[in-house]
N, C-alpha and C positions, 0 to 999 in steps of 0.2 A: 352382494354380502348379506347377512342373517342377522337379526337380531333377536334376544328372548327377553321379553317383558316379564316384569314380577308377575307369579301367579297369585290367584285369590287363594286365601287359606281360610278352611273353615274346621272347627272341632278341634283344632290344636293349642297347647297352653301357650304357645310364643308365636303368634303367626306372623308377626313382623320379622322375626329372626329367620323363620321358614322361608320366608318369601325370598329373602335373599339367598339362603341356601340353596334352594332348589333352581334358582336362576344362575347361579354360577355352576353349579353342577351339571346343568342341561347346556350351557352353553360352552363348555369345556368338551363336554361328549359328542356335541354336534360338529365341533370343528374338525375337518378333515381336508385333504387335498382337493376335493370337489366343492366342498362348502366352506367358505370365508365367513366367519363370526366376526361381528363387532359389539362393544359395550355399550354404544349410542344408538338412539332409533333415527337419528337423521341419516338420511340417505339409504336406508338400508332397504334392499331389494324384496325379502323374505322376512315378516315377523312373526314369531311364535307367541302364543298366548295361551295361559291353561288355567288349571285350578286343581287343588289339594282338598280333598274331604276326610277327614278323620270319622269313623263311628266305631266306638270302642276302640279296639286294637286295629281293626282293618282300616285300609286307606285306601282313596281311589285318586291315580292322577289320569288328568284327561288334557289333553292339549291338541291345538290347531296351528297350522303354518298358513300364511294369507300372502299373497303376491303383493305388490306396491298398489294395484288396483282395488284391493280388499277381497278379491277372489279366494276363496280357501282351496289351497292346492293338496291338502293331506290332513287327516285327522288320525289320532292315535289315542288308546288308552292302554292303561296297565293298573296293576293293583300290587298290595303286600299284605301281608297278614300280621305284620307287627310294624310299628315305626323302624325298626333297624334295618328293615328291609328296603329303606328309602334311596340307597345308592344303588344297588342292582336293578331297582324298579326304575330310575332315572335312565339308567343306560339301557334298558329294555325300552324305554319310550324312545330314547335318542335315535336306537335302530331303526325303528317304525318310522320316525318322522324323516329320518336320513334319506330313504328310499325315496318319497313323495318328494322331498325336497329338491332331491337331484333331478328329478325328472320336470319339477318345476323351473328349475335353472336351465334346464337344457331346452325346455319348450321357450325359454324367452329368449335364450341365444338363437335359436332356430325356428322362428315360429311358421315357417312354411312346412315345416315337416310335421305329418300328422300320422303316428304309427299308435295304431291299438296294441294295448297290452298282450302278449301271450296267454294262453290258458294253462299251458304248462311250463313251468320254469325250472331250467336246471342250472346250477352252480356254473358249468363249465360252457354252457351254451342254451339259448333260447329256442323252443320250437313251438311251432304253433299246434294246439289241439286239433285231431284230425276229425273231430266232430262232438256237439253238442246239443243237447235236449233238455228242455225245461218243461216240466208238466206242473199244474196247479191242481193243489188238493185244498178240501175244506178242512179246517180246523186247525188248532195249533197241535202237531203231531210229534212224537218221542222216540218211535222207534221202527227199525224197518228191518225185513228179511227176504231173501230171494228164494224162490221154489224152483220148479221144473221150467227149462225152455223147451217151446213145441216144434215142431217140423216147420211150421210155417213163420216161426221166430217170435211169437209172444212168448213173453215171460211172466211168471207169477210173481206177485209181490204182496206181501203181508205187512200192514202198517198198523200201529196201534197207537192211541192217544190216551189220556188220562182214564177214560172210562169208554172205548171203543176198542176193537178189532175189524180191521178191514182187509177184503180180500178182493185185489185188483187182477186184471191180465192188462199186460203193458206190450203194446206193439207200437204204430204210429201215433196211437192215442191211449189215454188210460182208462180202463173199462172198469168201473166199480160192480164187482159182482154179487157180493154178501157184505152185510156189517153187523158185528155182534156188539149189543149195547151191555154195558156193566153197571151194576147199581151205585147210588152213590156213595156207600159207604166203601166200595172195592176200588182199588187205584191199580192199573196195569202199569207196570215199570219198564217191560222190555219184551220182545218178540225174536224167537230165534226157531230156525229148521232144521231138522237133522232126519236122515231115512234110518232109524235105528232098528227097522225089522227088513230093510233091503228088498222092499218091494218096488221100489223105484218111485215111489209116491212119499215125498217128505212130511213127516209130523209137524206142526206147528206148536213149539212151546212157549206158553204166555205166563210170564211170570208176575203173580196178582198178588196184593197184599189186601186182605180183609182187616181193616182196623191196623192191629201191629202183630198179625198172624198171616203167616204164607197160606195163600189159596191157590196155588198155581195149577194150571190148566194143560191139557194137550188136544189139540184139534186136529182133523185131516178135513182134507178138501173132498166134497162130496157133490159128484155131478157141478154143476156152478155155484154151490154152496158149501156151508162149512158145517162140520159136525163134531160135537166133542166126544173124545175116546176116553179121557181120564181126568182125575181132578176131583176135588181139591188136594194137590199134592204139596208137601211141606217143603219146597225146595226154590231157592232161586237158580235161574237158568241161564246158561251162555255158550254159545258154540266159539269153538277155537279151532282156526284153521293155521297149521303150522306148515313148515317146508315139505314140499313135495305134494302138497294140496290136501293133505289128511284132515279132515274136519270131524271133530269130535264134539260132543255134548258134555259138559261139566256141570256141576251143582254144588251150592252149600246151602246150609241150613241157618236159621235164627234160634235164639235162645231168649230167655225173660233177662238175661245180663249181656249178652254178646249180639251185636249187630249182625256179624257174620260169623257163625259157629260152626267149627268141626272142620274137617279137611276139605279142600277141593277135590272133588273126585268125578271120576267118569260115570255118566249115565248109561245102563245096561237096560234094554228092552227084553223082559223075559215073558213071552207068552203077551198077556194084558197087562202085565205089571210092571213097574220100574223099580230098579234097585240102582244103588249105587257103590262103585268098586274102583279098584286102582288109583288111590288118592297120588295126587301130584305132590311132589316135595317142593315146596316153595320158600324163599326167604322171609324172614319175619314180615316184610311189610306186604307180602302178597297175600292176596284174597280173591275171589271168583273173578270179581270186575276190573282187576287191573293187572293182568297177567298174560304175557304169550311166552312163545317158547322159540329161540332162535337156534340155529344149528351152528356149531362152532366148526373150526377148520380141522380138527380131528373127528367131526362126526357126532361129539357131545351135544348136549343139549345145554343151552346157557337161557334160563329163564330172565326174561326182561319185565320190570315193574316200574308202574307210574306209581309214584309215592304221592302222599297225599297233598303235598304242594306242587305235583305237577311235573316233578322232574323225572327224567328215565333212568332207570339204573339196571345195567346188565350183571349179572351173577354166574358164578360158576357152580357146578353141583354140590360142592363144598359149601354153599353159601357165602363164599368171599366176592365182594364187591370189584367189579373188572371195569366199570365204566361208569360215568354220572355225565347227564345232559347240562349244558350251561344255561339252558331255557328250559321254562314252563311248555308242558303241551298239554293236551286235554282240555277238562273244563266242561262240566255237566249241570243243566238244571233240572235232571230226574232224581226224584228225592222221595224218600217215605217218611212218616213221621212216629217218633218215639217218645213215649211219656218221660217228661224231665222236667222237675220243680225247680231246679237250681237256678234259672236265670228269670223266673217271673213269669215266661210264656205258657208252663205247663208241658211244654213238648219240645222237641229238638228235630231238625230235619238230617238225614242220612243221605248223603248224595252218592249216586253211583257213579264211578269212572267210566271215560267212554272207552268204547272197544277199541283193540288194536288188532290188526288183519297181518297175518303174514302170507304173502303170495306163495304160489307153487316154485318161485325160483328163490325164493329165502328172503326175499325183499320185504321191508316192514311198512305198512302204512299206518299212521298215527294221525290222528285230527289235531287241531289247536284253535281253540275258540279264545278271543281277544275281547276288550272293550267291556270289561268286567264291571260289576256293579253289585256289591255284596251288601245286605242291609239284615242284621240279625239272620232269620232263617231262610233266607232268599239270594239266590244267585241267579245273574241277569248276564247276559253276554250278546253283543251285538254286531262282532265281525268273525270271520273263520276262514281257515286255509287246511289243506291236507298234505301231510309231509310225505315223503318215501325216503326211506334208510336201506344201507346196506351194512351187514355185520361183517367183518373180516377177523373176527376172533379178537380183537382188541380196540376197536373201535367202530362206532355206528356212524357212518359217513353219508350224509345227505344226498340223495340223487336229483329230487325235484321236489318242488312244492306248487300246488296250484295258487294261482292269484288270489288275492285275498277278496272273499264275498263280505257283503255288506250285512250278512244273515247269520243268525248262530246255526250251527251244525249240530241237529238233534241226534243223527245217527248216520252211519253210512255203511255200503256193502261194497263187495267186489265181485265181479263175474268173471272167472278164470276163462271160460268159454270165448267170450267176446271181448275180453279185455277191456271192460268197462267199470267205471266209478258210478256208483248211484249214492247221489249225497243227499239227505233228507233235511232241508233248511226250513226255518221257522221263519215266516215273513211276519206276520202280525200274532202276539203271543197272546193276547187277553182273550178269555172265551166267557161269555154270559149270556143274557138274555137275549141281547140284541146285537152282540158281536160273537162271532163263530172262530174268529181266529182265522188264521191262514198258512199255509206251508207250501212248498214247491220243492220237487224231486229233480234235481239237476243231473243228467247221465253224461258222462265224458269219456271218451276215448283214450286210453293210455297206450302209448308207444311202447 
């Protein structure tokens, strides 16, 4: 039996009333064929406790379920951007808790069975990952891009943090070949690779903000080092891979009044210069960092957008919405500052959305960061998973997802040749004089 205790409540106008409301909502949503709930704590095998914190209009729900011995078997976190989102947020929290409680109940019923969770989970069946490698990196990093793979199996990786660009060779271990430092007033937002001049050596496109001005750069590999070949350029960059493995580099600009200005358009290299052409027709919520293109059943292109609340939306070419997810995905801590004196801080943060990748077979890869904590101009996440979907023209069906990681997923890549996911996770976020932060690269085979 499972009991839900009253949540602690901070920041709300009627805390005693809200305690009872959350308790009742969560108790009813946890009840299922596998989980029996009760209104009293006496005799409960599982006890759920938690907290609700309201800051401005944003609230955070944190909960933990412990067994009768007091051992926590699962923790879950979620948030809402207004108090009106409490009911769906409790539903999301209940879903996350239910998975762990199910396992906890099963382990109590059969303590002799010890089964490790699979790396890749499919709704219809569970399969073990065919391989996993974890490599440690110094610093709280934010961006990842893949370069060439060499005959011996080594692969080029380009990784960025707030003030750094690194060039690695990854084989059985990770070798740092070059690091480019940036100035304190510059901030690196993203890194992407694309071979626009078709010389089989991909260029490295680094999105950089200098204050509130875009000052992006293009680099290339020069022996075991890096050489800048263009910049500063007034563009945000992102590569988008669509069905069939077609990879294109897109760009967008900034203006004095718009964070993302003008059309999203394809970047073309002409000699030593870069121009943008072939604008992409996107529905109104679409911009450079929240879209991809899915192939429809008739061969048409269906834009998919991750809206500002994190819901996935699929549209037709006319801009009509065809499908919307019931859950939130994405979640990013990468942002840049813009002047704004309306709230007393003097600035606001503009957060970039997580990338979505379409595999050559048309399947869509989407990250999901959870365990969120929003305070003023800061986002913080503590758990992550990566989901794979298939679009059938009317529905985006989940194929599998990775088991939840205890770290924030900053960026990811997919290598079609080796069928590997490369996931850049932040282990320690704080960077300072005495603390350098830490990240890790998780490489997983995908069947």
